[in-house]
C-alpha positions in Angstrom: 5.7 -29.7 -37.9 9.0 -27.3 -36.3 9.4 -27.5 -32.6 12.0 -26.9 -30.1 12.2 -26.9 -26.5 12.9 -24.0 -24.0 16.6 -24.9 -23.5 14.9 -23.3 -19.5 14.0 -25.7 -16.8 10.1 -25.4 -16.7 9.8 -25.0 -13.6 11.5 -20.7 -13.9 8.8 -20.7 -16.3 9.4 -19.4 -19.8 12.2 -17.1 -20.7 9.5 -15.8 -23.5 6.0 -15.7 -22.4 4.1 -15.5 -25.3 0.5 -14.4 -25.2 -0.7 -16.5 -27.9 0.0 -17.6 -31.2 1.3 -14.4 -32.5 4.1 -14.5 -30.1 4.9 -11.8 -27.5 1.7 -9.5 -25.4 1.9 -5.6 -26.8 2.0 -3.4 -24.8 0.2 0.5 -24.3 3.4 2.2 -22.9 5.3 4.9 -24.6 8.2 3.8 -26.9 10.6 6.2 -28.5 13.3 3.9 -31.1 15.3 7.1 -32.1 17.2 8.0 -29.3 20.9 6.6 -30.5 19.2 5.8 -34.1 16.1 6.6 -36.5 13.3 4.1 -36.1 14.1 3.3 -39.5 17.7 2.7 -39.6 17.8 0.1 -36.8 20.4 -3.1 -37.7 22.1 -5.1 -35.0 25.3 -3.1 -33.3 28.6 -4.2 -32.3 30.4 -2.4 -29.8 32.1 1.1 -31.0 35.5 0.6 -32.1 36.3 2.8 -28.8 35.0 1.0 -26.2 36.5 -0.1 -23.4 35.6 -3.6 -21.5 35.3 -2.8 -18.0 37.9 -3.9 -15.3 35.9 -4.7 -12.4 32.1 -5.9 -12.9 29.9 -5.8 -10.1 26.8 -8.4 -10.1 24.4 -7.6 -7.5 21.0 -9.0 -6.8 18.7 -9.9 -4.2 16.2 -13.0 -3.2 13.9 -13.6 -0.8 11.2 -15.9 0.4 7.7 -16.2 2.2 8.2 -17.0 6.3 4.9 -17.5 7.5 0.8 -16.1 6.6 -0.2 -14.2 9.9 -3.2 -12.7 10.9 -3.2 -10.0 13.4 -5.9 -9.2 15.2 -6.7 -5.2 16.4 -8.4 -4.1 19.2 -11.8 -3.6 17.7 -11.1 -7.5 17.0 -10.9 -6.8 12.8 -8.3 -9.4 11.6 -6.2 -8.6 9.0 -3.7 -10.0 6.7 0.1 -10.1 7.1 3.0 -12.1 5.4 6.0 -12.3 7.5 9.2 -12.6 4.7 12.7 -12.6 4.5 14.6 -10.9 2.5 18.3 -10.9 1.2 20.8 -8.7 -1.2 24.6 -9.6 -1.8 26.7 -8.1 -5.2 29.7 -10.3 -6.5 32.7 -8.5 -7.9 34.3 -9.7 -10.8 37.9 -8.3 -12.2 41.4 -10.0 -13.5 39.1 -13.3 -13.9 38.6 -13.6 -10.2 35.3 -13.0 -8.7 34.4 -12.7 -4.8 30.9 -12.0 -2.4 31.6 -9.1 -1.4 28.3 -8.2 0.9 25.3 -9.9 1.6 22.8 -8.6 3.5 19.6 -10.2 5.0 16.8 -8.0 6.7 13.1 -9.6 7.3 9.7 -7.8 7.3 6.4 -8.2 8.4 4.5 -6.4 5.6 0.4 -5.1 6.8 -1.6 -3.0 6.1 -3.0 -3.1 9.4 -2.4 -0.1 11.4 -1.8 -3.0 14.7 1.7 -4.3 13.7 4.7 -4.0 15.6 7.9 -5.9 15.5 8.1 -9.2 16.2 12.0 -10.7 17.3 13.6 -13.6 16.3 17.2 -15.1 17.2 18.2 -15.3 13.9 16.9 -11.1 13.5 13.4 -9.7 14.0 10.6 -8.9 11.6 10.2 -5.3 11.1 6.7 -3.6 10.4 6.5 -2.4 6.7 3.2 -1.4 5.7 1.3 -2.3 2.1 -0.9 -0.8 0.0 -3.9 -3.1 0.8 -5.1 -6.8 2.2 -5.0 -8.4 -0.6 -2.6 -10.9 -1.6 -0.8 -8.9 -4.4 0.0 -5.5 -2.1 1.6 -7.4 0.7 3.7 -9.6 -2.0 4.0 -6.2 -3.4 5.7 -4.6 -0.3 8.2 -7.5 0.1 9.4 -6.5 -3.0 9.7 -2.8 -2.3 11.8 -4.6 0.8 14.1 -6.3 -1.3 14.7 -3.3 -4.1 15.4 -1.0 -1.1 18.0 -3.6 0.1 19.8 -4.6 -3.0 20.3 -0.6 -3.5 21.9 -0.4 0.0 23.7 -3.4 -1.1 24.5 -1.7 -4.9 25.2 1.5 -2.9 28.6 0.0 -0.9 30.3 -1.8 -3.3 29.4 0.2 -6.4 32.8 2.6 -5.8 35.3 0.3 -7.0 34.0 -0.9 -10.1 33.6 0.0 -14.4 30.5 -1.6 -14.3 27.0 -1.9 -12.1 24.3 -4.8 -13.4 21.7 -5.4 -10.9 19.8 -8.4 -12.1 16.5 -7.7 -12.9 14.9 -4.2 -13.7 15.5 -0.9 -12.0 12.7 -0.2 -10.4 13.7 1.0 -6.3 14.5 4.5 -7.0 18.2 5.5 -5.6 20.4 3.1 -7.7 24.3 4.2 -8.0 24.1 6.6 -11.7 24.3 4.7 -14.5 23.8 1.4 -12.9 22.7 -1.4 -15.4 18.8 -3.3 -14.5 19.3 -6.9 -16.2 16.1 -8.5 -17.4 16.6 -12.1 -18.3 12.3 -13.2 -19.2 10.3 -11.4 -21.2 6.6 -11.0 -20.9 5.5 -7.9 -23.0 6.4 -6.4 -26.7 7.9 -2.9 -27.0 9.1 -2.3 -30.3 6.5 -2.3 -33.5 7.4 -4.9 -36.7 10.4 -3.1 -37.8 12.6 -2.8 -34.4 10.8 -6.5 -33.6 12.7 -7.7 -36.2 16.0 -6.7 -35.5 16.4 -8.1 -32.1 16.0 -12.0 -33.3 18.7 -10.5 -36.1 21.4 -10.3 -33.0 24.1 -11.9 -32.8 26.3 -12.5 -29.8 27.4 -9.6 -28.5 25.4 -7.4 -30.4 22.9 -5.0 -29.0 19.9 -3.1 -30.7 20.2 0.4 -30.5 18.7 2.7 -28.2 15.2 2.6 -26.8 13.4 4.9 -24.9 10.7 3.0 -22.5 7.6 5.8 -20.1 6.3 3.1 -17.7 3.7 4.3 -15.0 6.6 4.3 -12.3 9.7 4.8 -13.9 11.5 5.6 -17.7 14.4 3.6 -19.1 16.5 3.9 -21.9 16.5 0.5 -22.8 18.2 -2.4 -25.1 18.3 -5.6 -26.2 21.7 -7.7 -26.3 22.2 -11.7 -27.5 24.6 -14.1 -25.1 26.4 -17.0 -26.9 25.0 -20.2 -26.1 21.1 -20.2 -27.1 18.6 -22.2 -29.3 15.3 -22.8 -29.5 13.7 -19.5 -30.4 14.7 -17.1 -32.5 15.1 -14.9 -28.9 17.2 -17.1 -27.9 20.0 -16.0 -25.2 18.1 -12.8 -25.5 17.9 -10.4 -22.5 16.8 -6.6 -21.8 18.5 -4.3 -20.5 18.7 -0.4 -18.6 19.8 2.6 -16.9 17.4 5.5 -15.6 17.0 8.1 -17.6 18.2 10.6 -16.2 21.8 9.1 -18.3 22.5 11.1 -20.7 21.7 8.5 -24.3 25.2 9.3 -24.9 26.6 7.7 -21.8 24.0 5.1 -21.9 24.9 4.2 -25.4 28.6 4.0 -23.9 27.5 2.0 -21.5 25.5 -0.3 -23.5 28.9 -1.1 -25.1 30.6 -2.3 -21.7 27.6 -4.8 -21.5 28.0 -5.8 -24.8 32.3 -6.4 -24.3 31.5 -7.7 -20.6 28.3 -10.2 -20.3 28.9 -12.4 -22.7 31.9 -13.7 -20.7 29.8 -14.7 -18.3 26.9 -16.9 -20.2 26.5 -19.5 -18.5 25.9 -23.4 -19.9 22.8 -25.2 -19.6 24.4 -28.8 -18.2 25.5 -26.4 -15.2 22.3 -23.7 -15.6 18.8 -24.7 -16.2 18.0 -20.8 -16.9 21.3 -20.9 -19.5 22.4 -18.4 -21.5 20.7 -16.0 -19.1 20.8 -16.3 -15.8 24.9 -14.9 -15.3 27.5 -17.2 -13.6 28.2 -14.2 -10.9 24.7 -14.1 -10.6 23.9 -17.9 -10.4 26.5 -18.4 -8.2 24.8 -15.3 -6.0 21.5 -16.6 -6.1 23.0 -20.2 -3.8 24.2 -17.9 -1.4 21.4 -16.1 -0.8 19.5 -18.2 0.2 21.6 -19.5 2.2 22.2 -16.8 4.1 18.0 -16.9 5.1 18.2 -18.6 7.5 16.3 -22.7 7.5 12.3 -21.7 7.2 11.1 -24.2 9.5 13.1 -22.9 12.2 11.7 -19.2 11.8 8.4 -20.7 11.2 8.5 -22.1 14.5 9.6 -20.1 16.4 6.6 -17.9 14.9 3.9 -20.1 15.8 5.3 -20.4 19.6 5.0 -16.3 19.5 2.0 -16.1 18.2 0.9 -19.0 21.8 2.5 -16.9 24.1 0.7 -13.7 22.8 
């Protein structure tokens, strides 16, 4: 028996979410692999000889927390569910061997499909109404994620002007990111490529990438590439991340950004003894996550306040 231990902390799931014995779940979204080179010519790619390493890289991330589950009673006596949640987004600028947090923003939202919801004030910022698509828990969570995405766009837009490369942790699902923003996906749950191209991903060396491919998803179309970070071990896709830019970026510009990412991101790969999601959870992002969780405030104080306000209402 050949076996290995996944480097990720089990509490974070797995970096490779296999569907069955065949591996990643197939996806039925249209994928075009002939963007940069023809599909049969796919091979691991080093950065172009004229590629320029970014001097300033901006890393953006967001986090969220459900503070309380709320029940809203309308004038007709109908009871509807809601979530009181805190969201935060921030940015780290890295340049000249130094990194600093340049932006942290916190917002609180009350998401529900109820037309009778209103803001709930607190001493630490009020919960502002945000409409969910339905009463289903998945719809409520989606509305919280959308609020966090909007905050990430706001933060990235405010801090991006002085950066050569802007990297947002996660997919570029929220509209409005600065042009050329790179989405950074740490874990993999779907197989986008056919066997020929899929094998190229496993063959990547540290700092190498795949050619570009276009993914036409329901809400957005992106140009993507896979990149291997140093330090991954345990399975053929260890240390593999997927990067993406929006489809309005011309392929030549996307290739330039992909090469810049190859030159910059491996230097920020985390170490297993310091991060339980190494190497994919980049060092600046890990530090920013800690800062953002602290910025959300004490959940016990917020919940107690919400309970007091509910009793007095």
